[in-house]
N, CA, C and O atoms as a GROMACS GRO file, in nm:
protein
  428
    1MET      N    1  11.014   9.435  10.006
    1MET     CA    2  10.930   9.514  10.094
    1MET      C    3  10.786   9.505  10.045
    1MET      O    4  10.760   9.513   9.925
    2GLN      N    5  10.694   9.488  10.136
    2GLN     CA    6  10.554   9.477  10.099
    2GLN      C    7  10.494   9.616  10.080
    2GLN      O    8  10.528   9.711  10.151
    3VAL      N    9  10.407   9.626   9.982
    3VAL     CA   10  10.345   9.753   9.949
    3VAL      C   11  10.255   9.802  10.062
    3VAL      O   12  10.245   9.922  10.084
    4THR      N   13  10.191   9.712  10.132
    4THR     CA   14  10.099   9.753  10.238
    4THR      C   15  10.169   9.821  10.354
    4THR      O   16  10.103   9.880  10.439
    5HIS      N   17  10.300   9.815  10.358
    5HIS     CA   18  10.374   9.879  10.467
    5HIS      C   19  10.402  10.025  10.438
    5HIS      O   20  10.469  10.092  10.516
    6ILE      N   21  10.353  10.076  10.328
    6ILE     CA   22  10.398  10.207  10.286
    6ILE      C   23  10.293  10.316  10.296
    6ILE      O   24  10.329  10.428  10.332
    7LEU      N   25  10.174  10.292  10.267
    7LEU     CA   26  10.068  10.393  10.257
    7LEU      C   27  10.056  10.481  10.378
    7LEU      O   28   9.979  10.577  10.378
    8VAL      N   29  10.128  10.452  10.476
    8VAL     CA   30  10.140  10.523  10.601
    8VAL      C   31  10.071  10.657  10.608
    8VAL      O   32  10.003  10.684  10.707
    9LEU      N   33  10.085  10.737  10.515
    9LEU     CA   34  10.050  10.876  10.521
    9LEU      C   35   9.919  10.910  10.587
    9LEU      O   36   9.916  10.958  10.700
   10CYS      N   37   9.811  10.887  10.519
   10CYS     CA   38   9.683  10.934  10.569
   10CYS      C   39   9.641  10.865  10.698
   10CYS      O   40   9.613  10.931  10.798
   11THR      N   41   9.637  10.736  10.695
   11THR     CA   42   9.591  10.664  10.813
   11THR      C   43   9.682  10.687  10.929
   11THR      O   44   9.637  10.705  11.043
   12MET      N   45   9.809  10.686  10.902
   12MET     CA   46   9.904  10.709  11.011
   12MET      C   47   9.868  10.841  11.076
   12MET      O   48   9.864  10.852  11.198
   13ALA      N   49   9.842  10.939  10.994
   13ALA     CA   50   9.807  11.068  11.046
   13ALA      C   51   9.680  11.061  11.129
   13ALA      O   52   9.672  11.119  11.238
   14VAL      N   53   9.581  10.992  11.078
   14VAL     CA   54   9.452  10.987  11.146
   14VAL      C   55   9.450  10.881  11.256
   14VAL      O   56   9.410  10.910  11.369
   15ALA      N   57   9.492  10.762  11.223
   15ALA     CA   58   9.473  10.650  11.315
   15ALA      C   59   9.565  10.654  11.436
   15ALA      O   60   9.524  10.612  11.544
   16CYS      N   61   9.685  10.701  11.422
   16CYS     CA   62   9.780  10.696  11.533
   16CYS      C   63   9.770  10.817  11.625
   16CYS      O   64   9.852  10.831  11.716
   17LEU      N   65   9.675  10.902  11.603
   17LEU     CA   66   9.655  11.015  11.694
   17LEU      C   67   9.619  10.970  11.834
   17LEU      O   68   9.644  11.042  11.931
   18ALA      N   69   9.562  10.853  11.845
   18ALA     CA   70   9.521  10.804  11.977
   18ALA      C   71   9.639  10.792  12.073
   18ALA      O   72   9.620  10.790  12.195
   19GLN      N   73   9.757  10.783  12.020
   19GLN     CA   74   9.874  10.767  12.105
   19GLN      C   75   9.912  10.893  12.179
   19GLN      O   76   9.995  10.888  12.270
   20THR      N   77   9.855  11.002  12.144
   20THR     CA   78   9.886  11.127  12.212
   20THR      C   79   9.775  11.158  12.313
   20THR      O   80   9.730  11.272  12.324
   21GLN      N   81   9.732  11.055  12.385
   21GLN     CA   82   9.631  11.066  12.489
   21GLN      C   83   9.499  11.115  12.435
   21GLN      O   84   9.428  11.192  12.501
   22ARG      N   85   9.465  11.072  12.318
   22ARG     CA   86   9.336  11.103  12.258
   22ARG      C   87   9.259  10.973  12.244
   22ARG      O   88   9.318  10.865  12.240
   23PRO      N   89   9.128  10.982  12.236
   23PRO     CA   90   9.050  10.859  12.218
   23PRO      C   91   9.080  10.797  12.082
   23PRO      O   92   9.123  10.866  11.990
   24PRO      N   93   9.058  10.666  12.068
   24PRO     CA   94   9.082  10.601  11.941
   24PRO      C   95   9.000  10.665  11.828
   24PRO      O   96   8.891  10.717  11.851
   25VAL      N   97   9.056  10.659  11.708
   25VAL     CA   98   8.987  10.713  11.592
   25VAL      C   99   8.890  10.607  11.542
   25VAL      O  100   8.927  10.492  11.522
   26SER      N  101   8.765  10.646  11.524
   26SER     CA  102   8.665  10.551  11.478
   26SER      C  103   8.685  10.523  11.329
   26SER      O  104   8.747  10.602  11.256
   27ASP      N  105   8.632  10.410  11.285
   27ASP     CA  106   8.639  10.378  11.143
   27ASP      C  107   8.564  10.481  11.060
   27ASP      O  108   8.601  10.510  10.946
   28THR      N  109   8.458  10.536  11.116
   28THR     CA  110   8.381  10.640  11.047
   28THR      C  111   8.464  10.766  11.029
   28THR      O  112   8.463  10.826  10.922
   29ALA      N  113   8.537  10.807  11.133
   29ALA     CA  114   8.623  10.925  11.124
   29ALA      C  115   8.734  10.903  11.022
   29ALA      O  116   8.769  10.994  10.947
   30LEU      N  117   8.788  10.781  11.019
   30LEU     CA  118   8.890  10.749  10.921
   30LEU      C  119   8.834  10.759  10.780
   30LEU      O  120   8.897  10.815  10.691
   31GLU      N  121   8.717  10.704  10.760
   31GLU     CA  122   8.652  10.710  10.629
   31GLU      C  123   8.630  10.855  10.586
   31GLU      O  124   8.652  10.890  10.471
   32ASP      N  125   8.585  10.939  10.680
   32ASP     CA  126   8.565  11.081  10.650
   32ASP      C  127   8.697  11.146  10.609
   32ASP      O  128   8.701  11.225  10.514
   33ALA      N  129   8.804  11.115  10.679
   33ALA     CA  130   8.935  11.172  10.647
   33ALA      C  131   8.981  11.127  10.509
   33ALA      O  132   9.032  11.207  10.431
   34LEU      N  133   8.963  10.999  10.479
   34LEU     CA  134   9.005  10.948  10.348
   34LEU      C  135   8.925  11.009  10.234
   34LEU      O  136   8.975  11.019  10.122
   35ASN      N  137   8.804  11.050  10.262
   35ASN     CA  138   8.720  11.112  10.159
   35ASN      C  139   8.742  11.262  10.146
   35ASN      O  140   8.683  11.325  10.059
   36ASP      N  141   8.824  11.319  10.231
   36ASP     CA  142   8.854  11.463  10.226
   36ASP      C  143   8.984  11.483  10.147
   36ASP      O  144   9.093  11.474  10.203
   37LYS      N  145   8.970  11.509  10.019
   37LYS     CA  146   9.087  11.520   9.930
   37LYS      C  147   9.185  11.628   9.976
   37LYS      O  148   9.306  11.608   9.967
   38ARG      N  149   9.135  11.740  10.023
   38ARG     CA  150   9.226  11.846  10.070
   38ARG      C  151   9.308  11.799  10.189
   38ARG      O  152   9.428  11.825  10.197
   39PHE      N  153   9.244  11.731  10.282
   39PHE     CA  154   9.314  11.678  10.398
   39PHE      C  155   9.423  11.579  10.354
   39PHE      O  156   9.537  11.587  10.400
   40ILE      N  157   9.386  11.488  10.267
   40ILE     CA  158   9.482  11.387  10.220
   40ILE      C  159   9.600  11.453  10.149
   40ILE      O  160   9.715  11.419  10.175
   41GLN      N  161   9.571  11.547  10.060
   41GLN     CA  162   9.678  11.616   9.988
   41GLN      C  163   9.771  11.689  10.084
   41GLN      O  164   9.893  11.687  10.067
   42ARG      N  165   9.714  11.753  10.184
   42ARG     CA  166   9.793  11.827  10.282
   42ARG      C  167   9.886  11.731  10.358
   42ARG      O  168  10.003  11.763  10.380
   43GLN      N  169   9.834  11.615  10.399
   43GLN     CA  170   9.916  11.520  10.473
   43GLN      C  171  10.023  11.456  10.384
   43GLN      O  172  10.135  11.431  10.429
   44LEU      N  173   9.989  11.431  10.259
   44LEU     CA  174  10.088  11.375  10.166
   44LEU      C  175  10.201  11.474  10.143
   44LEU      O  176  10.318  11.436  10.144
   45LYS      N  177  10.166  11.601  10.121
   45LYS     CA  178  10.270  11.703  10.099
   45LYS      C  179  10.357  11.720  10.223
   45LYS      O  180  10.479  11.737  10.211
   46CYS      N  181  10.298  11.714  10.338
   46CYS     CA  182  10.376  11.722  10.462
   46CYS      C  183  10.473  11.605  10.470
   46CYS      O  184  10.592  11.624  10.495
   47ALA      N  185  10.422  11.484  10.450
   47ALA     CA  186  10.505  11.364  10.461
   47ALA      C  187  10.621  11.366  10.362
   47ALA      O  188  10.727  11.310  10.390
   48LEU      N  189  10.600  11.430  10.247
   48LEU     CA  190  10.703  11.435  10.145
   48LEU      C  191  10.795  11.557  10.160
   48LEU      O  192  10.887  11.575  10.081
   49GLY      N  193  10.768  11.639  10.261
   49GLY     CA  194  10.851  11.757  10.283
   49GLY      C  195  10.824  11.869  10.184
   49GLY      O  196  10.908  11.956  10.164
   50GLU      N  197  10.706  11.867  10.124
   50GLU     CA  198  10.670  11.967  10.023
   50GLU      C  199  10.585  12.081  10.079
   50GLU      O  200  10.557  12.178  10.009
   51ALA      N  201  10.544  12.070  10.206
   51ALA     CA  202  10.460  12.172  10.269
   51ALA      C  203  10.477  12.160  10.420
   51ALA      O  204  10.521  12.057  10.471
   52PRO      N  205  10.441  12.267  10.492
   52PRO     CA  206  10.448  12.261  10.639
   52PRO      C  207  10.353  12.155  10.694
   52PRO      O  208  10.255  12.118  10.629
   53CYS      N  209  10.384  12.107  10.812
   53CYS     CA  210  10.303  12.002  10.876
   53CYS      C  211  10.218  12.057  10.989
   53CYS      O  212  10.262  12.142  11.066
   54ASP      N  213  10.096  12.007  10.998
   54ASP     CA  214  10.013  12.032  11.115
   54ASP      C  215  10.046  11.922  11.217
   54ASP      O  216  10.130  11.836  11.188
   55PRO      N  217   9.984  11.922  11.335
   55PRO     CA  218  10.017  11.818  11.434
   55PRO      C  219   9.997  11.675  11.382
   55PRO      O  220  10.073  11.585  11.417
   56ILE      N  221   9.895  11.655  11.301
   56ILE     CA  222   9.872  11.522  11.244
   56ILE      C  223   9.987  11.484  11.152
   56ILE      O  224  10.038  11.372  11.158
   57GLY      N  225  10.027  11.577  11.069
   57GLY     CA  226  10.138  11.552  10.977
   57GLY      C  227  10.268  11.525  11.048
   57GLY      O  228  10.346  11.439  11.006
   58LYS      N  229  10.293  11.598  11.157
   58LYS     CA  230  10.416  11.574  11.234
   58LYS      C  231  10.418  11.433  11.291
   58LYS      O  232  10.520  11.365  11.288
   59ARG      N  233  10.304  11.390  11.342
   59ARG     CA  234  10.294  11.254  11.397
   59ARG      C  235  10.314  11.152  11.286
   59ARG      O  236  10.381  11.050  11.305
   60LEU      N  237  10.258  11.181  11.172
   60LEU     CA  238  10.272  11.094  11.055
   60LEU      C  239  10.418  11.077  11.017
   60LEU      O  240  10.464  10.965  10.993
   61LYS      N  241  10.490  11.187  11.012
   61LYS     CA  242  10.631  11.180  10.973
   61LYS      C  243  10.714  11.101  11.074
   61LYS      O  244  10.814  11.040  11.038
   62THR      N  245  10.672  11.102  11.199
   62THR     CA  246  10.742  11.025  11.301
   62THR      C  247  10.717  10.875  11.284
   62THR      O  248  10.809  10.795  11.299
   63LEU      N  249  10.594  10.839  11.253
   63LEU     CA  250  10.557  10.697  11.244
   63LEU      C  251  10.578  10.636  11.107
   63LEU      O  252  10.587  10.514  11.096
   64ALA      N  253  10.585  10.716  11.003
   64ALA     CA  254  10.596  10.664  10.867
   64ALA      C  255  10.712  10.567  10.850
   64ALA      O  256  10.692  10.458  10.794
   65PRO      N  257  10.831  10.600  10.894
   65PRO     CA  258  10.942  10.505  10.876
   65PRO      C  259  10.916  10.371  10.946
   65PRO      O  260  10.954  10.266  10.894
   66LEU      N  261  10.852  10.374  11.062
   66LEU     CA  262  10.822  10.249  11.133
   66LEU      C  263  10.725  10.162  11.055
   66LEU      O  264  10.747  10.042  11.039
   67VAL      N  265  10.620  10.223  11.007
   67VAL     CA  266  10.519  10.148  10.933
   67VAL      C  267  10.577  10.095  10.802
   67VAL      O  268  10.547   9.983  10.762
   68LEU      N  269  10.660  10.174  10.738
   68LEU     CA  270  10.722  10.129  10.613
   68LEU      C  271  10.813  10.009  10.636
   68LEU      O  272  10.832   9.927  10.546
   69ARG      N  273  10.868   9.999  10.753
   69ARG     CA  274  10.952   9.883  10.787
   69ARG      C  275  10.869   9.764  10.833
   69ARG      O  276  10.922   9.656  10.858
   70GLY      N  277  10.738   9.785  10.843
   70GLY     CA  278  10.649   9.676  10.881
   70GLY      C  279  10.628   9.660  11.029
   70GLY      O  280  10.579   9.556  11.074
   71SER      N  281  10.666   9.760  11.107
   71SER     CA  282  10.653   9.749  11.252
   71SER      C  283  10.616   9.884  11.311
   71SER      O  284  10.682   9.984  11.286
   72CYS      N  285  10.510   9.884  11.390
   72CYS     CA  286  10.469  10.005  11.461
   72CYS      C  287  10.435   9.964  11.604
   72CYS      O  288  10.318   9.948  11.639
   73PRO      N  289  10.537   9.948  11.688
   73PRO     CA  290  10.513   9.900  11.824
   73PRO      C  291  10.425   9.992  11.907
   73PRO      O  292  10.362   9.947  12.004
   74GLN      N  293  10.418  10.119  11.872
   74GLN     CA  294  10.334  10.213  11.948
   74GLN      C  295  10.187  10.203  11.909
   74GLN      O  296  10.101  10.256  11.979
   75CYS      N  297  10.158  10.136  11.798
   75CYS     CA  298  10.022  10.130  11.746
   75CYS      C  299   9.943  10.014  11.806
   75CYS      O  300   9.995   9.904  11.824
   76SER      N  301   9.817  10.041  11.837
   76SER     CA  302   9.727   9.935  11.884
   76SER      C  303   9.686   9.850  11.763
   76SER      O  304   9.708   9.889  11.649
   77PRO      N  305   9.627   9.733  11.788
   77PRO     CA  306   9.579   9.651  11.676
   77PRO      C  307   9.480   9.726  11.586
   77PRO      O  308   9.484   9.711  11.464
   78GLN      N  309   9.391   9.807  11.647
   78GLN     CA  310   9.295   9.884  11.567
   78GLN      C  311   9.369   9.985  11.480
   78GLN      O  312   9.336  10.001  11.363
   79GLU      N  313   9.468  10.053  11.536
   79GLU     CA  314   9.544  10.152  11.461
   79GLU      C  315   9.620  10.085  11.347
   79GLU      O  316   9.626  10.138  11.236
   80THR      N  317   9.679   9.969  11.374
   80THR     CA  318   9.752   9.897  11.271
   80THR      C  319   9.658   9.863  11.155
   80THR      O  320   9.694   9.881  11.039
   81LYS      N  321   9.540   9.815  11.187
   81LYS     CA  322   9.440   9.782  11.084
   81LYS      C  323   9.403   9.908  11.004
   81LYS      O  324   9.393   9.902  10.881
   82GLN      N  325   9.383  10.018  11.073
   82GLN     CA  326   9.347  10.143  11.004
   82GLN      C  327   9.462  10.194  10.919
   82GLN      O  328   9.440  10.249  10.811
   83ILE      N  329   9.583  10.178  10.966
   83ILE     CA  330   9.699  10.221  10.889
   83ILE      C  331   9.709  10.139  10.761
   83ILE      O  332   9.733  10.194  10.654
   84GLN      N  333   9.690  10.009  10.772
   84GLN     CA  334   9.694   9.924  10.653
   84GLN      C  335   9.586   9.964  10.554
   84GLN      O  336   9.609   9.965  10.433
   85ARG      N  337   9.470   9.996  10.605
   85ARG     CA  338   9.360  10.040  10.518
   85ARG      C  339   9.398  10.170  10.446
   85ARG      O  340   9.373  10.186  10.327
   86THR      N  341   9.457  10.261  10.519
   86THR     CA  342   9.497  10.388  10.461
   86THR      C  343   9.608  10.369  10.358
   86THR      O  344   9.606  10.431  10.252
   87LEU      N  345   9.703  10.283  10.389
   87LEU     CA  346   9.812  10.256  10.295
   87LEU      C  347   9.757  10.205  10.163
   87LEU      O  348   9.800  10.248  10.056
   88SER      N  349   9.662  10.114  10.171
   88SER     CA  350   9.601  10.062  10.049
   88SER      C  351   9.529  10.173   9.972
   88SER      O  352   9.535  10.179   9.850
   89TYR      N  353   9.462  10.259  10.046
   89TYR     CA  354   9.388  10.370   9.983
   89TYR      C  355   9.483  10.464   9.908
   89TYR      O  356   9.457  10.500   9.794
   90VAL      N  357   9.590  10.502   9.972
   90VAL     CA  358   9.687  10.593   9.910
   90VAL      C  359   9.751  10.527   9.788
   90VAL      O  360   9.769  10.591   9.685
   91GLN      N  361   9.784  10.403   9.801
   91GLN     CA  362   9.847  10.332   9.689
   91GLN      C  363   9.755  10.331   9.567
   91GLN      O  364   9.801  10.354   9.456
   92ARG      N  365   9.628  10.305   9.587
   92ARG     CA  366   9.532  10.301   9.477
   92ARG      C  367   9.499  10.438   9.421
   92ARG      O  368   9.489  10.454   9.299
   93ASN      N  369   9.483  10.538   9.508
   93ASN     CA  370   9.430  10.666   9.464
   93ASN      C  371   9.533  10.776   9.441
   93ASN      O  372   9.504  10.876   9.377
   94TYR      N  373   9.653  10.757   9.493
   94TYR     CA  374   9.760  10.856   9.479
   94TYR      C  375   9.891  10.785   9.442
   94TYR      O  376   9.988  10.792   9.516
   95PRO      N  377   9.893  10.717   9.326
   95PRO     CA  378  10.010  10.635   9.292
   95PRO      C  379  10.141  10.712   9.280
   95PRO      O  380  10.247  10.660   9.316
   96GLN      N  381  10.137  10.834   9.230
   96GLN     CA  382  10.261  10.911   9.217
   96GLN      C  383  10.317  10.948   9.354
   96GLN      O  384  10.436  10.932   9.379
   97GLN      N  385  10.231  10.997   9.443
   97GLN     CA  386  10.275  11.031   9.578
   97GLN      C  387  10.320  10.904   9.652
   97GLN      O  388  10.416  10.907   9.728
   98TRP      N  389  10.251  10.796   9.628
   98TRP     CA  390  10.287  10.668   9.690
   98TRP      C  391  10.430  10.629   9.653
   98TRP      O  392  10.509  10.591   9.738
   99ALA      N  393  10.461  10.640   9.524
   99ALA     CA  394  10.596  10.605   9.478
   99ALA      C  395  10.701  10.693   9.545
   99ALA      O  396  10.807  10.644   9.584
  100LYS      N  397  10.672  10.822   9.560
  100LYS     CA  398  10.765  10.913   9.626
  100LYS      C  399  10.783  10.875   9.774
  100LYS      O  400  10.894  10.877   9.826
  101ILE      N  401  10.674  10.841   9.837
  101ILE     CA  402  10.680  10.803   9.979
  101ILE      C  403  10.766  10.678   9.996
  101ILE      O  404  10.849  10.671  10.087
  102VAL      N  405  10.745  10.582   9.910
  102VAL     CA  406  10.823  10.458   9.918
  102VAL      C  407  10.971  10.490   9.903
  102VAL      O  408  11.054  10.441   9.980
  103ARG      N  409  11.004  10.572   9.804
  103ARG     CA  410  11.145  10.607   9.783
  103ARG      C  411  11.201  10.683   9.903
  103ARG      O  412  11.313  10.656   9.946
  104GLN      N  413  11.124  10.776   9.956
  104GLN     CA  414  11.173  10.860  10.066
  104GLN      C  415  11.189  10.784  10.197
  104GLN      O  416  11.290  10.798  10.265
  105TYR      N  417  11.090  10.704  10.232
  105TYR     CA  418  11.089  10.642  10.364
  105TYR      C  419  11.144  10.500  10.367
  105TYR      O  420  11.183  10.451  10.473
  106ALA      N  421  11.149  10.434  10.254
  106ALA     CA  422  11.197  10.296  10.253
  106ALA      C  423  11.350  10.291  10.244
  106ALA      O  424  11.411  10.190  10.279
  107GLY      N  425  11.408  10.399  10.197
  107GLY     CA  426  11.552  10.398  10.177
  107GLY      C  427  11.622  10.446  10.292
  107GLY      O  428  11.744  10.453  10.293
   0.00000   0.00000   0.00000
């Protein structure tokens, strides 16, 4: 399994919101979300079942297994790119949570 298929958490939460009849998430908005440590921690805890989920977290939990398998048919090319960017970010900056996510969603 490729590591880039896992980081799902943050970007999935932010980038795939467009699928709920919302406008696409800009790269600037994604960057802002990735720089908001509280937001990232909240989404990671939601994805791991350690805290309640907001609407973004709920969407994330729905799409996480798909992205971890390397396929997100509901995602646009822009969303896929943003998800991959987010996955890389989480892997680099939150290695412990990343490992938990991989174990939880890849199995």
